[in-house]
C-alpha positions as CSV (number, residue, x, y, z in Angstrom):
1,M,87.5,115.1,84.5
2,I,90.8,114.6,85.9
3,S,94.3,115.9,84.9
4,V,97.8,115.2,86.4
5,A,100.3,117.7,86.2
6,M,104.1,116.7,86.5
7,T,107.3,117.9,85.8
8,T,110.6,116.0,85.3
9,Y,114.1,116.4,85.2
10,N,116.6,113.7,84.9
11,G,114.2,111.3,86.8
12,E,114.9,108.0,85.0
13,K,115.4,106.2,88.3
14,Y,112.0,106.9,89.6
15,I,109.6,107.9,86.6
16,R,108.4,104.5,85.8
17,K,107.1,103.7,89.2
18,Q,105.4,106.9,89.3
19,I,103.8,106.8,85.9
20,E,102.5,103.2,86.8
21,S,101.3,104.2,90.0
22,I,99.0,106.8,88.3
23,L,98.0,104.5,85.5
24,N,96.9,102.0,88.2
25,Q,94.5,104.0,90.1
26,S,91.3,102.8,91.3
27,M,89.8,105.6,89.4
28,K,91.1,106.6,86.1
29,V,92.8,109.8,85.1
30,D,91.9,111.4,81.7
31,E,95.3,112.9,81.2
32,I,98.8,113.1,82.4
33,I,100.7,116.2,81.3
34,V,104.4,116.1,81.5
35,C,106.8,119.0,81.3
36,D,110.3,117.9,81.0
37,D,112.9,120.6,82.1
38,G,115.9,119.4,79.7
39,S,116.6,116.0,80.8
40,T,119.9,114.6,79.8
41,D,119.2,111.1,81.1
42,K,116.4,108.8,79.4
43,T,113.6,110.3,81.2
44,V,111.8,111.4,78.1
45,E,112.5,108.2,76.2
46,I,110.8,106.5,79.1
47,L,107.9,108.6,79.2
48,K,107.4,108.0,75.5
49,E,106.6,104.3,76.2
50,Y,103.3,105.4,78.3
51,P,100.0,107.3,77.6
52,V,101.2,110.6,78.5
53,T,101.6,114.0,76.8
54,V,105.1,114.9,77.0
55,Y,106.3,118.6,76.5
56,Q,110.1,119.2,76.5
57,N,111.3,122.7,77.3
58,E,113.6,124.4,74.9
59,K,115.5,125.8,77.8
60,N,115.5,125.0,81.6
61,L,112.8,127.0,83.2
62,G,113.2,125.8,86.8
63,Y,111.1,124.0,89.2
64,R,108.4,126.7,89.6
65,L,108.0,127.9,86.0
66,N,108.0,124.4,84.6
67,F,105.0,123.5,87.1
68,K,103.3,126.5,86.2
69,K,103.7,125.5,82.3
70,A,102.3,121.9,83.5
71,M,99.5,123.1,85.2
72,S,98.5,125.4,82.2
73,L,98.3,122.8,79.9
74,C,95.9,120.6,81.8
75,T,92.4,120.6,80.5
76,H,90.1,119.2,82.8
77,E,88.0,120.0,85.9
78,Y,90.3,118.8,88.5
79,T,94.1,118.7,88.5
80,F,96.3,116.5,90.7
81,L,100.0,117.7,91.0
82,C,102.9,115.0,91.4
83,D,106.7,114.7,91.5
84,Q,108.5,112.7,89.3
85,D,109.8,110.4,92.2
86,D,106.2,109.7,93.8
87,I,104.4,106.7,94.2
88,W,100.8,107.1,94.4
89,E,98.5,104.7,96.8
90,P,96.1,102.9,94.7
91,T,93.1,104.9,95.9
92,K,94.8,108.3,95.9
93,V,92.7,109.8,93.0
94,E,89.3,108.4,94.4
95,V,89.6,109.6,97.8
96,M,90.7,113.0,97.0
97,L,88.1,113.5,94.4
98,D,85.6,112.4,96.9
99,S,86.7,115.4,98.9
100,L,86.9,117.7,96.2
101,K,83.0,117.2,95.7
102,F,82.9,119.6,98.9
103,K,86.2,121.9,98.6
104,S,88.0,123.5,96.0
105,L,91.2,122.5,97.0
106,V,92.2,119.3,99.2
107,V,95.6,118.2,100.4
108,S,96.6,114.5,101.3
109,D,99.3,113.4,103.7
110,C,102.1,111.5,102.6
111,C,104.6,108.9,103.6
112,V,108.1,109.6,102.6
113,I,110.5,107.0,101.6
114,D,114.2,106.6,100.4
115,Q,115.4,105.1,97.3
116,H,115.2,101.5,98.8
117,K,111.5,102.2,99.8
118,K,112.6,102.4,103.5
119,I,110.2,104.6,105.3
120,V,111.7,107.9,106.5
121,C,108.6,109.6,107.6
122,D,105.3,107.8,108.0
123,S,103.2,110.9,108.0
124,L,104.3,114.5,106.7
125,F,101.4,116.1,108.6
126,N,102.6,114.7,111.9
127,S,106.2,115.7,111.3
128,K,105.4,119.2,110.3
129,I,102.3,119.6,112.4
130,P,100.0,121.9,110.0
131,T,98.1,124.5,111.6
132,V,94.8,126.0,110.6
133,G,94.6,129.5,109.1
134,I,95.9,131.3,105.9
135,L,98.5,133.5,108.1
136,S,100.5,130.5,109.6
137,N,100.4,128.9,106.1
138,I,101.7,131.9,104.3
139,L,104.6,132.5,107.0
140,H,105.4,128.6,106.8
141,N,103.8,126.5,104.2
142,H,103.0,123.2,105.7
143,Y,101.6,121.5,102.6
144,I,103.6,120.3,99.5
145,G,102.5,120.6,96.0
146,C,102.6,116.5,95.2
147,C,99.9,116.2,97.9
148,M,97.4,118.9,96.4
149,A,94.5,118.3,94.0
150,F,92.0,121.3,93.2
151,R,89.4,122.3,90.9
152,R,89.7,124.4,87.8
153,E,88.3,127.5,89.5
154,V,91.7,127.6,91.6
155,L,93.7,127.1,88.7
156,N,92.2,129.9,86.9
157,K,92.8,132.2,90.1
158,A,96.4,130.9,90.6
159,L,97.6,131.2,87.1
160,P,99.8,133.0,85.9
161,F,102.3,132.9,88.9
162,P,104.1,136.0,89.5
């Protein structure tokens, strides 16, 4: 039912907290797909300690193509995107999935913290002032991928990326 698409690149400092925050959700995810883009640190070794599926790219694809690959490997009805340095709130999946009952794509707000967990921005929505309408979001995207979740129908239309 629920897939998580994550990309990594030299994320050993943060990856444990992110994986654990996903595994400790109030609603279980069914698969975590991780595409590593040629890490030279211990990121892949750490990932192998967890129940995740890791794909190691033979060459560095870059951020966009690596996410495209991760999303294309997801197999379930709902896909959640995340970055290697996120820490999910314990009810993120449950709350967003509840909204996905009525929508094809949902976006959550987030709090931005630094490496010491000090709050840098308590609401990305408030700092970026999102606007309604496709034109304003094409001109200046107010939403970030790690805050998105969507149904398979959206993924089928989005892939392949140009």
